[in-house]
KEKE-850092 format. One record per residue (C-alpha): x, y, z; residue number from 0; chain. Coordinates in steps of 0.5 Angstrom, whole numbers, plus 500, padded with zeros to 3 digits. Last residue first. Example, Ala and Ser with C-alpha at 12.3 -4.5 7.8 and 13.67 -1.06 7.14 Angstrom:
2
x:y:z:lumvex:mike
527:498:514:1:A
525:491:516:0:A
end
This chain:
252
x:y:z:lumvex:mike
449:493:615:251:A
457:492:616:250:A
456:495:625:249:A
449:491:625:248:A
452:484:623:247:A
449:481:617:246:A
455:482:614:245:A
459:476:619:244:A
454:472:617:243:A
455:471:610:242:A
463:472:611:241:A
463:465:616:240:A
458:461:611:239:A
463:462:606:238:A
459:464:600:237:A
460:459:595:236:A
453:457:597:235:A
448:459:592:234:A
450:463:586:233:A
447:469:585:232:A
443:469:591:231:A
450:469:595:230:A
452:474:590:229:A
447:480:592:228:A
448:478:599:227:A
456:480:597:226:A
455:486:594:225:A
452:489:600:224:A
458:486:603:223:A
463:488:600:222:A
460:496:600:221:A
459:496:606:220:A
467:494:608:219:A
469:499:603:218:A
465:505:607:217:A
468:501:614:216:A
476:500:611:215:A
476:508:607:214:A
473:510:615:213:A
478:508:619:212:A
476:501:622:211:A
478:499:630:210:A
477:492:633:209:A
480:489:627:208:A
482:482:627:207:A
474:478:625:206:A
475:483:619:205:A
482:479:618:204:A
479:472:619:203:A
473:474:614:202:A
477:476:609:201:A
481:470:609:200:A
474:465:609:199:A
473:469:603:198:A
480:467:599:197:A
479:461:601:196:A
472:460:598:195:A
474:463:593:194:A
480:458:592:193:A
475:453:592:192:A
470:456:587:191:A
477:456:583:190:A
478:448:583:189:A
471:447:583:188:A
471:451:575:187:A
468:456:574:186:A
463:455:569:185:A
466:456:560:184:A
464:462:556:183:A
460:466:554:182:A
462:475:554:181:A
458:477:559:180:A
461:477:566:179:A
457:481:571:178:A
456:476:577:177:A
464:474:575:176:A
466:482:575:175:A
461:485:582:174:A
465:478:586:173:A
472:480:584:172:A
472:487:584:171:A
469:486:591:170:A
474:481:594:169:A
479:485:591:168:A
476:492:594:167:A
476:487:601:166:A
482:485:600:165:A
485:492:599:164:A
481:495:605:163:A
484:490:609:162:A
491:490:607:161:A
496:485:609:160:A
495:481:615:159:A
502:477:618:158:A
502:469:619:157:A
508:471:614:156:A
506:464:610:155:A
499:468:612:154:A
501:474:607:153:A
504:470:602:152:A
497:466:601:151:A
493:473:601:150:A
496:476:595:149:A
497:469:592:148:A
490:468:592:147:A
488:475:590:146:A
493:473:584:145:A
489:467:583:144:A
481:472:584:143:A
484:477:578:142:A
486:470:573:141:A
480:468:574:140:A
478:469:567:139:A
484:467:565:138:A
482:462:559:137:A
476:463:557:136:A
477:471:556:135:A
484:468:551:134:A
479:463:547:133:A
475:467:545:132:A
481:474:543:131:A
483:468:538:130:A
476:465:535:129:A
476:474:534:128:A
483:474:531:127:A
480:467:528:126:A
475:471:526:125:A
479:476:523:124:A
483:472:519:123:A
476:469:516:122:A
476:476:512:121:A
469:479:514:120:A
471:486:515:119:A
475:486:509:118:A
469:484:504:117:A
468:490:503:116:A
462:492:506:115:A
457:494:499:114:A
451:490:502:113:A
451:489:510:112:A
449:482:512:111:A
457:479:513:110:A
459:486:515:109:A
455:487:521:108:A
456:480:524:107:A
463:482:522:106:A
463:489:526:105:A
459:486:532:104:A
463:480:533:103:A
470:486:532:102:A
466:489:538:101:A
464:483:543:100:A
472:482:542:99:A
474:489:543:98:A
470:490:550:97:A
472:483:552:96:A
480:484:552:95:A
478:491:555:94:A
474:488:562:93:A
480:483:561:92:A
486:488:564:91:A
492:486:561:90:A
496:484:567:89:A
501:479:563:88:A
497:480:556:87:A
504:483:552:86:A
510:480:556:85:A
508:473:554:84:A
507:474:548:83:A
500:470:545:82:A
496:475:545:81:A
501:479:540:80:A
498:475:534:79:A
491:478:535:78:A
494:486:535:77:A
497:483:527:76:A
490:480:525:75:A
487:488:528:74:A
492:491:524:73:A
491:487:517:72:A
483:488:518:71:A
483:495:520:70:A
488:497:514:69:A
485:493:508:68:A
478:496:510:67:A
480:503:510:66:A
484:501:504:65:A
477:498:500:64:A
473:506:504:63:A
467:504:507:62:A
460:507:505:61:A
457:509:510:60:A
449:506:510:59:A
449:509:518:58:A
450:501:521:57:A
456:501:517:56:A
458:508:519:55:A
457:506:526:54:A
461:500:526:53:A
467:503:522:52:A
468:508:528:51:A
466:502:534:50:A
471:498:530:49:A
477:505:530:48:A
475:506:538:47:A
476:498:540:46:A
482:497:538:45:A
485:502:539:44:A
484:501:547:43:A
486:494:545:42:A
493:498:543:41:A
494:502:549:40:A
494:496:552:39:A
498:492:548:38:A
503:498:550:37:A
502:497:558:36:A
503:490:557:35:A
510:490:552:34:A
513:496:559:33:A
517:490:561:32:A
521:490:554:31:A
521:485:550:30:A
516:486:546:29:A
518:493:545:28:A
517:494:537:27:A
511:489:538:26:A
507:494:541:25:A
511:500:538:24:A
508:497:532:23:A
500:495:534:22:A
501:503:537:21:A
502:506:530:20:A
496:501:526:19:A
491:504:531:18:A
494:511:531:17:A
493:511:523:16:A
485:508:526:15:A
483:514:530:14:A
480:517:526:13:A
476:514:520:12:A
477:517:513:11:A
483:521:514:10:A
489:515:516:9:A
486:511:510:8:A
487:518:505:7:A
494:518:509:6:A
496:510:508:5:A
494:511:501:4:A
499:516:499:3:A
504:512:502:2:A
503:506:498:1:A
500:500:500:0:A
end
């Protein structure tokens, strides 16, 4: 593709040029500790451009062939990075799910609308969507496992870690799991046991804390509020001791 065509392509869909540049930068710094931050930027750029393309297609606008091809090639290249450990470590699953959902919508819209360049329904794009889905399915419980590692590290030292951190992490984990929209495999019993183990540690830390500061008190009320919703949605998964603590007047 000539430089002239690339300039024209970048002008039709705002952000496409940045998507291309961010992807190339991610490859360039793949061996550095900043690789995962670069990939987060790539996913963000991908989501922005995909949204603009979807809007263009749904409003019966014309997508130029060069735009479609550059988007396809960059998105496929982005998918290659999923196999690079440095690029995806510490990656937030939320941004990956968003990119996968939008890409799926774009492919579907491209297949059902007349006059859309075939590059936007290319099998290579569909393979990238499948790669994103596989990555998400394989990493759904990463945050839970990191939380488990956190509490284990303190247990081994017979110490208590940050209560406000564990409250926040446990709250985020419950909300994230309850609101999962991307279809995928159910949580394994092994990971449900880990969830219960972390919940028991949290209950112990709460029980051993005699005075709560303002931040801990606020976070705890939010956590116990979500705990009731979570228990109603997933019965018998919340540790009984933690659930009963939530009935205490001080935490309601």
